[in-house]
N, C-alpha and C positions, 0 to 999 in steps of 0.2 A: 504494500500500500504506500503510495507516494505522499500521503498526508500524515503529518505527525503532530504530536502535542505541541502547543504554543505557536503553530502556524497561523497566519492571518488568512482567512478564507472568505469568499463571497458566495452567497447562495445564488445558484444560477437557474433553479426551477422550483416550482411549488408556491405555496401561499406566502412564504417568507422571501420571495425572490428580490434580489437587490440589496439585502442586508449584509453587513460585514461583521465578523467577529473572530475572536481567538478560539482555537480548538482547545477544549479543556480535557477531553478524554477520547481515545480511539479504541474501538472494539474491532479488531481485525477479523475475528471469527464470524461475526455477523455483518461486517462491512458497514458499520455505522460510526458516526462521530458526534460528539457533544460539543456544540458551538455556544459560546457565551452570548447571552442576550437574544437567542433565536429559538423559535418553536416552543413557546411556553405551554404548559399543561397545568390543570388543577389536580392536586393530589389531596384526596380526602383522608383524614386521619381519624381513627376512632378515639374514644375517650381514654385518657390516661392521666397520670399525675401531672405531667407537664401541660396537658390540654384537657382540663376537666369537662369541658363542653364539646370536645372534639374540635377539629379545625379543618380549614381548607387552605392549603398553601400552594403557591404558584412556583413551578420550577421548570428548568429546561429539559426537554426530551431530546433524544438522539435523532439524527437525520441521516439518511443514506448517503454514503460517500459519493455516489454518482451525481448528487444534487449540489455539490460544492466544488469550488475550484480555488487553487492557491493564488493569492495575490502577491506578486513580486514587490518587494519593498524598494528596489532600486529603479525599476521602470514603471511601477504602478499599473501593471497590466495583469489580467487574468492569464495564467499560464499553466503548463504542465511542468512537472519537475523530473529531471533526469539525474541519474547518479553517475558521476564521472570520477575516474581515478586521478588523484593528484599526488604530489610528492609525499605528503604526510598522511595518506590514507584515501578515503573517499569523501566526496563533497556532493551536496545537492545543488544542482545548477538550474537556473531559469532557462527554459527552452527558447524564449524569445530574445533575451538580452545577453545571456551567457554569464551573468553574475551569480554569486552565491545566494541561496534563498534562506540561509540560516537565520532564524528569528532572533531579535534582540531580547535576551532574557533578563 
């Protein structure tokens, strides 16, 4: 999977199309990613000591990896990521501009 945690991605299809966010979590087995601030759902909680009357909380749900594309930080375009061998190992490279796609952590 070419998308990794902390990548900046843009939603390219679906109800949330056009929104941008940081990848919080990647599930390679199911092919889904959790993007910050995108695809909110309501989670209903039953009564407990923390929530004596129950609760409804809003949280992000995962989105399929085919619906997102990496946004290159150097050329600001949506791109695919390729892996290229460099002198100190491997690097993730933008397919359009050839610069590194490593996110600023």
